[in-house]
C-alpha positions as CSV (number, residue, x, y, z in Angstrom):
1,M,95.9,90.7,75.4
2,E,98.9,90.1,73.9
3,Q,101.6,91.6,71.6
4,K,101.7,89.2,68.0
5,K,104.2,90.3,65.3
6,L,103.9,90.0,61.2
7,E,105.7,87.1,59.4
8,S,108.0,90.5,58.4
9,P,107.6,93.3,60.4
10,L,108.2,97.0,60.0
11,Y,110.0,97.5,62.9
12,T,110.8,95.4,66.1
13,D,109.2,97.1,69.2
14,F,111.2,96.0,72.6
15,S,110.6,98.7,74.7
16,F,106.8,98.7,74.7
17,P,104.5,97.5,75.1
18,L,105.0,97.1,78.7
19,N,103.5,93.9,79.9
20,L,99.6,94.1,79.8
21,Q,99.5,92.1,83.1
22,L,100.5,95.1,84.6
23,K,97.8,97.5,83.4
24,P,95.4,96.8,86.7
25,A,98.6,97.5,88.5
26,V,99.2,101.0,86.9
27,E,96.3,102.3,85.6
28,W,94.9,104.3,88.6
29,K,98.4,105.8,89.0
30,R,97.6,108.7,86.2
31,P,97.7,111.9,87.1
32,Q,95.1,112.9,89.4
33,V,93.2,114.6,87.3
34,P,89.4,113.7,87.4
35,I,87.7,112.4,84.7
36,T,83.6,113.7,84.6
37,H,82.4,111.7,82.0
38,Y,83.6,108.9,79.5
39,P,82.3,109.3,75.9
40,S,81.6,106.5,73.9
41,F,81.2,105.5,70.7
42,Q,77.7,105.9,70.8
43,N,77.8,109.2,72.4
44,R,79.9,112.2,71.4
45,Y,82.4,110.2,69.5
46,T,85.0,112.2,67.7
47,G,87.6,109.8,67.1
48,C,90.4,111.6,69.6
49,F,91.9,109.8,72.1
50,S,93.9,111.4,74.7
51,F,96.9,109.8,76.6
52,R,99.0,110.8,79.5
53,F,103.1,110.3,79.9
54,W,105.4,111.2,82.3
55,Q,108.2,113.1,80.9
56,Y,110.9,114.9,82.9
57,G,109.0,115.4,85.9
58,Q,105.6,116.8,84.5
59,W,102.8,114.4,82.5
60,V,102.5,115.4,79.3
61,E,98.9,114.9,77.6
62,V,98.7,113.1,74.2
63,K,95.9,113.5,71.4
64,V,95.7,110.4,68.6
65,D,93.3,109.7,66.1
66,D,91.6,106.5,65.6
67,R,93.2,105.7,62.5
68,L,96.0,102.5,63.2
69,P,99.2,101.2,61.1
70,T,97.8,97.8,59.1
71,Q,100.0,95.7,56.6
72,N,96.8,93.4,54.8
73,G,94.1,94.1,57.0
74,Q,95.8,93.0,60.3
75,L,97.4,95.7,62.5
76,I,101.2,95.7,62.3
77,F,101.9,96.4,66.0
78,L,100.7,96.1,69.3
79,R,96.6,94.4,69.3
80,S,94.3,92.6,71.7
81,N,92.8,88.6,71.0
82,Q,89.9,90.5,71.2
83,S,89.5,91.7,67.9
84,N,87.1,94.8,69.3
85,E,89.7,96.3,71.9
86,F,92.1,98.8,70.7
87,W,93.1,100.5,74.0
88,S,96.3,99.4,73.6
89,P,97.4,99.9,70.0
90,L,96.5,103.4,70.0
91,L,98.4,103.9,73.5
92,E,100.9,102.5,71.5
93,K,100.2,105.2,68.3
94,A,100.6,108.1,71.2
95,Y,103.4,106.6,73.1
96,A,105.0,106.6,69.2
97,K,103.9,110.2,68.9
98,L,105.9,111.6,71.5
99,K,108.8,109.6,71.2
100,G,109.2,111.1,67.1
101,G,107.2,108.3,65.3
102,Y,107.2,104.4,65.8
103,P,110.7,104.1,64.2
104,A,112.0,105.8,67.7
105,L,110.1,102.9,69.7
106,N,112.9,100.5,67.6
107,L,115.0,98.4,69.7
108,G,114.3,100.4,73.1
109,F,115.1,100.2,76.7
110,P,111.8,98.8,78.5
111,H,113.1,100.2,81.6
112,E,112.3,103.9,79.6
113,A,109.1,103.3,79.1
114,L,108.1,102.1,82.2
115,V,109.4,105.5,83.7
116,D,107.4,107.1,80.7
117,M,104.3,105.6,81.9
118,T,104.2,105.4,85.6
119,G,106.8,108.6,86.7
120,G,108.8,106.1,88.7
121,V,112.3,105.1,89.1
122,T,113.7,102.0,87.4
123,E,117.0,100.0,88.2
124,V,118.2,97.6,85.9
125,L,120.1,95.2,88.1
126,M,121.7,91.9,87.6
127,V,119.9,88.7,89.0
128,Q,123.5,87.5,89.5
129,A,124.5,89.8,91.8
130,L,121.5,90.1,93.9
131,P,121.2,88.1,97.4
132,V,121.4,84.5,96.7
133,A,117.7,84.8,99.0
134,L,116.2,86.4,96.0
135,G,112.8,85.7,97.2
136,S,113.7,88.3,100.2
137,F,114.7,90.6,97.8
138,L,111.4,90.6,95.5
139,R,108.9,90.5,98.5
140,P,109.5,93.3,99.7
141,L,109.3,95.0,96.1
142,L,106.5,93.5,95.4
143,A,104.4,94.3,98.1
144,R,105.4,98.4,97.3
145,G,103.3,97.7,94.5
146,T,107.1,97.9,92.9
147,L,107.0,96.9,88.8
148,I,109.3,94.1,88.0
149,N,110.3,92.9,84.4
150,C,112.9,90.6,83.7
151,A,114.8,89.1,80.4
152,N,117.7,86.4,79.5
153,T,119.7,87.9,77.0
154,Q,121.9,85.0,76.5
155,G,120.8,83.7,72.8
156,P,119.0,84.7,69.6
157,L,116.6,87.4,69.8
158,E,113.0,85.9,70.5
159,K,114.6,81.8,70.0
160,K,113.8,79.8,73.0
161,N,116.1,78.1,75.1
162,E,115.9,73.9,76.2
163,L,113.3,75.0,78.7
164,G,111.4,77.5,76.9
165,I,112.5,81.3,77.5
166,L,113.0,83.9,74.5
167,F,116.0,85.2,74.7
168,K,116.1,89.4,74.7
169,H,112.3,89.2,75.2
170,A,110.6,90.9,78.5
171,Y,108.6,89.4,80.9
172,T,107.1,90.0,84.1
173,V,107.3,89.4,87.7
174,T,103.8,89.4,88.7
175,G,103.9,87.6,92.1
176,L,105.7,85.3,94.8
177,E,104.3,82.9,97.0
178,T,105.9,79.5,99.6
179,V,103.7,77.0,98.5
180,R,103.3,74.2,100.5
181,T,103.5,70.6,99.6
182,K,104.0,67.3,100.6
183,Y,107.2,67.5,101.4
184,G,107.5,71.0,102.6
185,P,107.2,74.6,101.7
186,V,108.4,75.6,98.4
187,E,109.2,79.0,97.1
188,L,108.0,80.0,93.7
189,V,107.8,82.8,91.2
190,R,105.0,84.2,89.1
191,V,106.1,85.5,85.6
192,R,104.1,86.2,82.6
193,N,104.7,86.4,79.2
194,P,103.1,89.4,77.5
195,W,102.5,87.2,74.3
196,G,99.8,84.9,76.4
197,K,101.8,82.2,75.1
198,V,105.2,80.2,74.8
199,E,105.7,79.5,78.7
200,W,108.3,77.8,81.1
201,E,108.7,74.2,80.6
202,G,110.6,73.3,83.3
203,P,109.9,72.3,86.8
204,W,106.6,73.6,88.2
205,S,105.9,74.4,84.4
206,D,102.0,74.2,83.4
207,S,103.1,71.6,81.1
208,K,105.4,69.4,82.7
209,G,105.3,70.2,85.9
210,V,104.7,67.0,87.7
211,E,106.1,68.6,91.1
212,W,101.9,69.9,91.4
213,R,101.1,66.6,92.2
214,S,102.3,67.4,95.5
215,V,100.3,70.5,96.1
216,S,97.1,70.0,97.5
217,R,93.3,70.9,96.0
218,E,93.0,74.3,98.7
219,E,96.6,75.3,97.5
220,H,95.8,75.5,93.9
221,Q,93.0,77.3,94.8
222,R,94.5,79.4,96.9
223,L,97.2,80.7,94.7
224,D,94.5,81.0,91.6
225,R,96.4,78.2,89.2
226,V,95.4,77.8,86.1
227,A,97.1,74.8,84.1
228,V,96.6,76.0,80.8
229,E,98.6,78.1,78.6
230,D,98.0,81.6,79.1
231,G,101.2,83.1,79.2
232,E,101.8,83.2,82.8
233,F,103.4,80.1,84.8
234,W,105.3,79.4,88.0
235,M,109.2,78.3,88.3
236,S,111.2,77.8,91.6
237,V,113.4,80.9,93.0
238,S,116.2,78.7,91.6
239,D,115.3,78.3,88.1
240,F,114.7,81.9,88.1
241,R,118.2,82.7,88.7
242,Q,118.7,80.3,86.3
243,N,117.3,81.2,83.2
244,F,116.7,85.0,84.1
245,E,120.2,87.3,83.5
246,V,118.5,90.7,83.5
247,M,115.7,92.6,86.5
248,E,113.8,96.2,85.5
249,V,112.9,97.3,89.4
250,C,110.6,100.4,89.0
251,H,110.3,102.1,92.1
252,L,106.8,104.3,91.9
253,S,107.4,107.4,94.2
254,D,105.1,109.0,96.5
255,E,105.7,112.0,93.7
256,T,102.9,110.8,91.1
257,L,101.1,108.2,93.0
258,S,98.1,108.6,95.5
259,G,96.0,106.3,97.2
260,G,95.9,102.1,96.7
261,E,96.3,99.9,99.6
262,T,100.1,98.7,98.9
263,Y,102.6,101.1,101.2
264,R,105.1,102.6,99.0
265,P,108.2,104.1,101.2
266,W,109.9,106.1,99.1
267,T,109.1,110.1,99.1
268,C,110.6,112.4,95.8
269,T,112.3,115.7,95.2
270,S,113.4,117.0,91.5
271,Y,115.7,119.4,90.3
272,H,116.4,120.6,86.8
273,G,119.8,121.3,85.6
274,R,122.0,121.5,82.7
275,W,125.6,121.0,81.5
276,D,127.4,123.9,79.2
277,S,130.9,124.2,78.6
278,A,130.9,127.4,79.7
279,S,129.2,126.9,83.2
280,S,130.3,125.2,86.6
281,V,129.7,122.1,87.4
282,P,126.4,121.6,88.7
283,Q,126.4,120.7,93.0
284,Y,123.3,119.7,95.5
285,H,123.5,120.1,99.0
286,L,121.9,117.3,100.6
287,T,120.4,117.0,103.5
288,L,119.2,113.0,104.8
289,L,116.7,114.1,107.8
290,E,116.2,110.7,109.8
291,E,117.4,107.5,109.0
292,D,114.9,104.4,108.5
293,D,112.4,102.5,110.5
294,D,114.4,99.4,109.6
295,P,114.9,97.1,112.7
296,A,117.4,95.1,110.7
297,D,119.7,98.1,110.2
298,P,122.1,98.4,113.2
299,E,123.9,101.1,111.6
300,L,120.9,103.3,111.5
301,T,121.4,104.8,108.0
302,C,119.2,106.3,105.3
303,S,118.5,104.9,102.4
304,F,118.3,106.8,98.7
305,L,117.7,106.1,95.2
306,L,119.5,109.4,92.8
307,A,118.1,109.1,89.3
308,L,119.8,111.3,86.7
309,M,117.9,111.7,83.4
310,Q,119.2,113.1,80.1
311,K,116.3,115.0,78.9
312,H,115.4,114.5,74.9
313,S,118.0,112.5,74.3
314,R,116.3,110.3,71.3
315,Q,114.7,113.1,69.7
316,R,119.1,114.6,69.7
317,G,120.2,111.3,68.8
318,V,123.1,112.1,71.2
319,L,123.4,110.2,74.8
320,L,126.3,111.6,77.0
321,P,127.9,109.6,79.1
322,A,126.6,110.5,83.2
323,Q,128.0,110.2,86.4
324,I,126.5,110.3,89.8
325,S,128.7,111.5,92.7
326,V,128.0,111.2,96.4
327,Y,130.4,113.2,98.7
328,K,130.3,113.9,102.7
329,V,130.3,116.9,103.9
330,P,132.4,118.1,106.2
331,P,135.6,115.8,104.5
332,V,135.9,112.7,106.3
333,R,139.6,111.7,104.8
334,S,140.7,112.1,101.5
335,G,139.4,110.3,98.6
336,T,140.1,110.3,94.5
337,R,137.9,110.9,92.0
338,P,137.1,107.8,89.3
339,E,137.5,107.9,85.7
340,L,134.4,108.7,83.7
341,H,133.8,105.6,81.8
342,G,130.2,104.8,81.7
343,R,128.0,103.7,78.6
344,G,125.8,106.3,77.4
345,Q,121.9,105.8,79.2
346,R,119.1,108.3,79.3
347,E,118.7,107.6,83.2
348,V,121.5,106.7,85.4
349,V,120.7,105.1,88.8
350,L,122.2,104.7,91.6
351,R,121.1,102.8,95.1
352,G,122.5,103.5,98.1
353,R,122.8,104.0,102.2
354,L,123.8,106.6,104.5
355,A,123.7,107.8,108.0
356,P,122.3,111.2,108.5
357,G,123.9,114.4,107.9
358,N,124.9,116.7,104.8
359,Y,126.1,115.5,101.7
360,I,127.2,116.9,98.2
361,I,125.8,115.3,95.3
362,I,127.3,116.1,91.5
363,P,125.8,114.5,88.3
364,S,128.8,115.4,85.7
365,T,129.3,114.3,82.2
366,S,133.0,113.8,80.4
367,E,131.8,115.1,77.0
368,K,132.7,118.7,77.9
369,L,131.7,119.6,73.9
370,Y,127.7,119.2,74.6
371,S,125.4,121.1,76.3
372,A,122.2,119.2,77.9
373,E,119.4,119.2,79.8
374,F,118.9,116.6,83.0
375,L,116.5,115.9,85.9
376,L,118.1,114.9,89.0
377,R,115.5,113.1,91.2
378,I,116.3,111.7,95.1
379,L,114.2,109.2,96.6
380,T,114.3,108.9,100.8
381,E,112.3,107.0,103.1
382,K,112.2,109.9,105.5
383,G,112.5,112.8,103.4
384,N,115.6,115.3,102.6
385,T,116.3,118.3,102.1
386,A,118.6,119.6,98.8
387,V,119.7,122.9,97.4
388,Y,121.7,123.9,94.2
389,D,124.6,125.9,95.3
390,S,126.8,126.3,92.7
391,L,129.2,128.2,95.1
392,L,128.9,125.4,97.4
393,I,132.3,124.3,97.1
394,L,134.7,124.0,94.4
395,Y,134.6,120.9,92.3
396,S,138.5,120.9,91.8
397,S,139.1,121.4,95.5
398,L,136.5,118.6,96.2
399,K,137.6,116.1,94.2
400,H,141.0,115.7,96.1
401,T,139.7,116.8,99.7
402,V,136.4,114.9,100.4
403,L,135.9,111.2,99.9
404,I,133.3,109.9,97.7
405,L,131.1,107.9,99.0
406,Y,129.0,106.8,96.0
407,S,129.7,106.7,92.3
408,S,127.0,105.5,89.7
409,F,130.6,104.6,87.5
410,T,133.0,102.2,90.1
411,P,130.0,100.7,92.0
412,Y,132.6,98.0,92.9
413,T,135.6,99.6,93.9
414,L,133.9,102.3,96.9
415,P,133.0,101.7,100.2
416,F,129.2,100.5,100.3
417,P,128.0,99.4,102.7
418,T,127.9,96.4,103.8
419,T,124.1,95.9,105.0
420,Y,123.2,96.6,101.7
421,P,125.5,95.6,99.3
422,L,124.1,96.3,95.6
423,P,124.5,99.2,93.6
424,L,123.2,99.4,90.5
425,T,125.1,97.9,87.6
426,L,125.3,99.4,83.9
427,T,124.4,97.5,81.4
428,P,124.1,97.8,77.4
429,N,120.5,97.4,76.0
430,P,119.5,93.7,76.8
431,Y,117.1,93.4,74.3
432,S,119.5,94.4,71.1
């Protein structure tokens, strides 16, 4: 399966499709609605196809007919290498219908599509800000079934660098292995190009990787490596860091999943709210119940992810600068509120660790003239309780009396725990 392009495409679509290598990993993660029969082209075929997408805490069904946009007898957007396979352009058509048409998919964020397809929470991270031991960061994510995209944004759109990596093009991280060679173990990352071609041409590549000569036949078989240009390739962790700048990590929560063999630690609670110039600032009283089961954490803290999503942003054509702030209750020492200076994104994600206790979460925006709805999701390993209460504490006094522990807009000036110094770095669309 690959994404082919016309010489003069009507739209350049980078938010969809997701790398189709992810299909086997995500198709069982659809909503838990049993399908008791499967219509076919020979049995009760009506020309109607149904798809489900995650939208603001709910799974929404979208139906489309079997007519697909073509130009000169060729499908315009996504198409399979197999001439009789059409599920992918039909899925794309349904997604375009959900968003308001194919133009709405133009130059979108891949991490937005990841959320809409899975209901997960996606962080956009800068590779250079991740731990030096990048393999130690990736390994537990892949073990949990986390979906990972990556990209290099430092050149002209979909032109290759000197080692074959396309600029502003979404790749998928599909594996991580420690490979045994004659000279010792080497940690390699497996990456896939959704085009099914145009691969890495540096060390450990399929085309020029003389390093593979030091690997035994048994090790080749263990890795299931095929030395052909199929879009999937291996590269060292150091080369990965040098050739990819942005990483999109989609965490799949227990709220949207059931079954499967991979352990996923996050549990999720969701809260719908609204910003309105005539109302008070929304506040949520969060209680973290129990520290993580992490023997490497001497501080006995609770990991958390906070995800603040603006609703219907593409339909409205407006993205407000949004912020999440976390305060300790009761006050521990004085602090001041940071200025709002973030860019507009549909979803702001904040990661951190805190001791068990009581906290206040405030989702806010600097645009006081707009009204907008939002969805706040709170993910923790051991569970949490959160209650909306506009009378919990006055916001005007809160900003002067309570220490801001985390803020999505000032990640490097606040006291992040040294055990996990990886706050989210807000970035513009890396594919535009």
